[in-house]
N, C-alpha and C positions, 0 to 999 in steps of 0.2 A: 567945248571938245570933249570927246569921250575916247576912252582906251580900247583897243582890241586886245581882249583876253588879259594876259598878263605881260602882254608885250611893250616896247617903247613907241608904239605907232597911236600918235594922237590925232583923232580924227574928226571932222566936222560930223553933226548927227543926221546928215543926209548925204548918201553916196551918189553921184552923178554918174548914171548909167549912159554910156554909148554906142549902143547896138544900132541906135539911128543915124549914126555918123556915116556917111557917104549913102544911104538908103533915103531916108526921108529928110535928113538934112544934110545939105552940101558942104564944103570945106567953108565956105564963108558962114554960113548959118552956124555951124559946129565951132568955129572960132569966136563968133559973137556969144554962144551958150557958155562956153567954156570960159571966155572972159567975164561974163556976168556972174557965174558961178562963185569964179575967185574973187572978184569983187566984194560978193557977198559973203565972204567969210570962208567958203568951201575949200576944201583941200584934197578930197576922198574920190578919185576917179576910178571908174571899173571898165575894163574891157575884156575882150577875149582876142585870142588870134582866129575865131570863126567869124566876128562882127565886121560888117554884114555880109560875108563871103556868097551866101546864099542867094544874094542880088547882083554882088559887084564881079565875084570871081576873085575878090583880093581879100586881103586882111586890111581893110579900108580904115576902120577905125583906129588900129593902131598906127597907121601911117599918117592919120590926121592929128592923132595926138601927138605923136614924135614930132611933126613939123610945127605943130602949137609950142610945144615946151622949148623947142629949139628957136623959133622966132620970140618969144617971150623970156627965154633965158631965166625959168622959175623951175628946173627939175628939183632941186632940192627941198621946195616948200611944199612940192605935191607927194601925196601918199597915193601910189600908183600900183593897183592891182590889174593882172592879166591872168587868162587861163590856157590851159593845155587838154587836149584830150578830144575835141569835136571837129577840129578841120579837117575837111577832105586831105588824103594821103598822111595824115599826122592823127588819126584818131586811135584812142585807147591811153594807156600810162606805161607802154613799155620802155625800161630805161633809154634805149636809143631814140625814141619817138620823143621823151621829154629834152633829151638832149639837144635834138635838132630844133625842137619847137622854140625852146628858150632862146637860143642864139638867133633864130629868125625872129622872134619878137622885140629881143633887144636892138637887133640892126633897125625895125621898122620903127620902136619907139625913140632910135637916137639916143640911148642911154646905157649906161654898163651895169646897173642893176634895176631890180624889180623889188619892190616893198612886200607886196603881197602875192605871193604865184599860185594860182588854183588849180587842183585837180577838177577840171571840168566835169568828169564824168566819173563814175565807180566800175573802173575796168576788172571785171571779174576773170577775163583771160589773163591777167599778169599778177603773179602772186604779190599780194600787199607790200612783202618786205623789199622786193625788189623796187617797184615803184618809190618808195619811201628812201630807199637808199641812194637812189637817182635824185630826188630832191634834196637829202642831206649834203651830197657833194656839190650841189648847187650852192647851198647855204656857206659850205666850208670854204669855197672859192669867192664869195661876196658877189655873186650874181644874182643871188635871191636873198632877201631878208628874213622873209618866214613863208609859210605855206599854209593854205586854207585848203578845206574839202568842200566841194558842190555837187550836189544831187546825191549826197550818201545816205542810205538809213541808218536807224540807229545801232543795229547789230553791228553793221560793217565799220561804221564811224567807231564805235567802242573797240572793236578788232584793231583797227589801225592804231588809236591810240596806245592799247595795250603793248602792241608790238613795238613803238617808237619808245616806250619805255624799256622793254626787255631787252632790245635790242640797242639801246644807245644811240638812236635815229632821231632827226629831225622829228617834231610832232606838230600836227596841225593844231592852230592857234583859231580858225575861226571856221563857219560852215556858211554855205549859201543855199537857201531853199526856198521854193514859194511860201509866201505868208501874205495874207491880208484879210481884209473882213469878212469876205465869202470864202477863203481858203485856209481853213485852219487846222489843217490836219498835223502841221509842224507841233501844235500843243498835245504833249503826249511823250510817248518814248523818247523820240529824237529831241525834244526840248529837255528833257530829263538827264539826258547823256551830256549835251552842250553845258547845263548848269552844273553837274556833278564833276565835269572835267575842267571846268573853269573857262571854257570857250566863250566866244562872242558868235553872234549871228548877225549877218548883213543880207537878208532877203530878199531876194526879187519878186517882180510881180507885185510890189507894195499897192499899186492901183487895180489890180485885176485885169491886165491889159487894157487899162482905160476906164474900164467899168464905173471906177469908183470917183471919176474925175467929176461927175454931174451932168455930163453931157448926153447919158444915154436915159430915154424914158419911153414909156409904151408910145408908137407911134412915129416916133423920132427916127430920122434916117442919118446914121452918122457915116461920114467919109473917111473912113480909115483901115488901114490894111488888117487891124485887128478886130474891127468890128463885128464879124460873125462871130468869134469865140466869145466877145466882151457880151454879144446879144443873149447867149444862153444863158447867162446868169439872170438876164432879164425876165427868161421865160418861166423862172420858179418864184414861189411866193416868199421863198426865203431870200432871194436877190432884191425883190421889191421893198419887201420889208427894211432890211439894209439900207437901201438908198433912202427911204422916207425918214429913218432914224439920223442918217448922215446928213440929210439937207435941213434937218429940225437944229442939229448943232452946229452945222456950217452957219445956219442964219442967226444965232444967238450968238455966235463967236465975230460975225460979220467977215468971213473969211470964204475961200472955195471950198466945195466938198475934198478936192484933192488935197489941202493942205489938212483937213482933218482925217481922212483916211491914213494919211502916212503918219500925223501925230499920234494916232491910235497904236500903228505899229512901232513906231519910237518907243511908247511908253510901256511896252510889255516886257517880260523878264527876260532876260539873256540878250535883247536886241540891241546893238551898239549903232546901227545905222542901216534903215531901209534905203534898197536903191531904186531910182526912179530917173527916167531919162525924160529928156524935152528935144524937140524939134526947132523950137525958136525960144526966144527969150521972153516972149508973151507967156509961154508954157511953165516956163522955168520958174517965173514969180510966185506962182502957188506952190510949187514944191518947196522952194527957199523958206516961204512963209511958215511951213511945218516946223522948221527946226526951232523955232521961238514959241510956237503955240504950246500953251500948257492947258491942257484939257482937265476940267473939272471932276470929282471923282463920280458926281451925278451923271457927267455926259461920258463919262469911260462906261459907268454901269450900264446907261442906255444903248450904247454903242454893243457892247459884250452880249447884253441880251437879245437885241434884235438881230445880230449876225450870229448868234451860237446855232451849231448845227442841231 
């Protein structure tokens, strides 16, 4: 288990992403994935009110997770994160939006508290202090335990943290941002802020939209809603070079490329738990293996060199 920042949240080193629940994984498949994740030692579930609204027209992921927790009676053993700011009709981080969204999420999740409530976007139209004050009120009321920032740049994250200190408001404890072997923009000012302020990172796109699972190769057609975007990486020398190094390490370790890709992310500074989703239990096995995989210094160096922009 790893800690999120300086909080009392102790989490499994792989967060289960649930954006596919209600999309490519129906309720039965989602329940099976959730059960297998918990049986394997997992406790850190990531969702959002917008998952996958773009397909179902509802906050289906939250609904499925809420039903699962109620059925399994395991809410207290789960570290649950959800997000506000991107759902149609509730976009942005105005105080009234945050208040309405959290009440809706609590109802769908069938719980009276959220462990980690994320600002899903950086809302430039609402003063940061107003959003932080709204989050602060939820923490004081016990509806939210901690808050995090998703998709913030370095300057805005630093500004938000300073405001929290100056105004005595709740402070972001973690950051979500894209980060994987072929998208390494996090390494720089943003990571410096996270490290300097004692935050944790729980990055998404750890498998680069499926590109780093090993199923993509020149001339191979992949049946996936994300295949188009993932294939863009394959069109570059950088992407192909990264896949070659990934395959080499996976072969020597006797594990799937996805396991290695996530283990590399988890081994990087400031990372507490990368987020990855699975639409079935078979896919989940490779993700779970990453939590126990210790890459050698030589393997880390090989991957770093091959994937460095």
